[in-house]
Every structure is written in C-alpha cells, then in structure tokens.
N, C-alpha and C positions, 0 to 999 in steps of 0.2 A: 777806891779803886780796892779793887781783889780779887784777885787771879788763883784758882785748885786746878789745880793738877793730882789729875788719877790714870790707871795703864801699864804704870810698871809693877814689874813684881820677877819670877826664874825664869830668864830663858834656857834652852843648853842653847849650846856653837854654832851657831846659821838655821838660831831660832829668826821667832819677827817678838814684836812688840807695838805694840800704837800708843802711844801718850797723848793728853789731851786734856785740855788747858782752859777752866770756864773764864769767864775772863768777866765784867762787872763794876757798877758805878764810874762809870769811862762813856766816850763815846770808841771802841773799838773800833770802830773803821778806820777809823783817821788816824792806825797812829803805826807805826812800825810793830813786828813784836820777835821775836828772841828760845831758842833755849840751849842755855849752859848746863851745863852739866860739872858734877866739884866730887873726886872723890874722895878716901883719906891721906892727908901728906903733902893731896895737893891745890893747884889752884883750883880757877875755872879758866872753865875751856868754853868758845859760844862753840854751840857746835851743827847750830844753822838764824838767820833767822827771813826776814822776810816784809816786802812793802806794804803800807795800809790795804793799798788794789788786791795786793797780792801779787800783781807780776811780774814782784825780782824779784828770788833767792841766791842768799848763799850760804856753803857750804865747809867747815873745817874740812882740809886734808886726810884728814884721818875718816872720812865719816864720805863722804863725796864717793856717792851711787850707788852708796849700797841703804841712809838716808831723805826720808824728804817728806819736806816744811810747810802744814799747807793752812790755809784756815779759813772757813764761814762766819761772815761776818754778820748774816741773820741770823745767825744762831748767836752769836760772841763767843767764837768757836776754836781753837786756836793746834793744831796737829803738830803729834810725830811717829810720820810712820820710824819704825826703823828694824829695817832688811839682817841677812848674815849676819848673827850679831857677834861679836867677836867680847870676849870674856877684857879684855878694857878695855872695852865699853860700858863694864862695870862702874856706876855710877851714882846722883844722886840727880836728876834733872830738874832742874826749875824754868819753868817759864816766864819770859819777864816781857817787859812795856818801858815800849821810846818813854826814854823824858821831856820829847815837846812833837807836836803831830806831825813832821818834816819829818822827809825822809833819809833826811840827806844823812850820813854817817850812820846806818842804821845795819855797818857790818860791824862795829868798833860798840863791844860789853860798855864802854864807860855810855855807854850816848844813854841808857836803861835803869834805871833810878826806882820800880817797883818788880818784882820776883814774886812767885808763892812760897807752900811751903816742902817743895819737889816733895818727887812722887821715886822709892830707891828704884833700880833699875839694877839686876845680878842674872851674870848672864857666867854659865859655870856646869857644866857634865857631872 
C-alpha cells in the first residue's frame, strides 16, 4: 500500500488549496478513504471521509461547507478541495485507507490503518 499526498503549501486566510492523494498497491475503488490532520500538540482530527463509490461523504463540523472530499476511482486518486481557509486549518494533512473493504464505520478514524507521509498546509497572512 502506498499513499502519496501533494498540493499543500502556504495560503492566505480566505484562500484555497487542493490536496491530492495518489494511491497504489491495493484495489482503491473498494475502500473508503479519508483525510485527517494533525497540528503540533494536537490529536488527530478526521477532516473528511468518503465511501468507496463516492456516494456518501462525511465532514468534521469545523470544515463543513468549506471543504469537499472527492475521488476518481479510475485514476486511484483522492482529493480534498479546501476553500475559505482559516489559520486554524494549519496542520499536516494525511490521506488514509480504511482497513476493510466494507464502508461500515467509514466516519471513524480508528477504522483506517494506512496513511501517507502527509502534506503541510499553512494558512497565514
């Protein structure tokens, strides 16, 4: 299993970034996927999750209405479109693969067992 995140960087408050996660080594289209983030001194926070087909999504209250998770199963790629960024969105963002093909519990970060190296998002004026 390999998950490679990209697209992070520096953005101004109110700005946008689009994260991508290239997946390989497993049947991407059969697993729920998620994005989570972690900032220094803070625990992991599930930001968004999506079922294997993409029909259902889940968002943390802190990003609802601003972030959009999506996936392209033909390209084995997961995305996170982040709009109206705030300084509190600053964190290391990871994509994660669910531990089983079933979508049950896809909103629970404990159900994910592989993640990438992360991509840094910094929101600052």
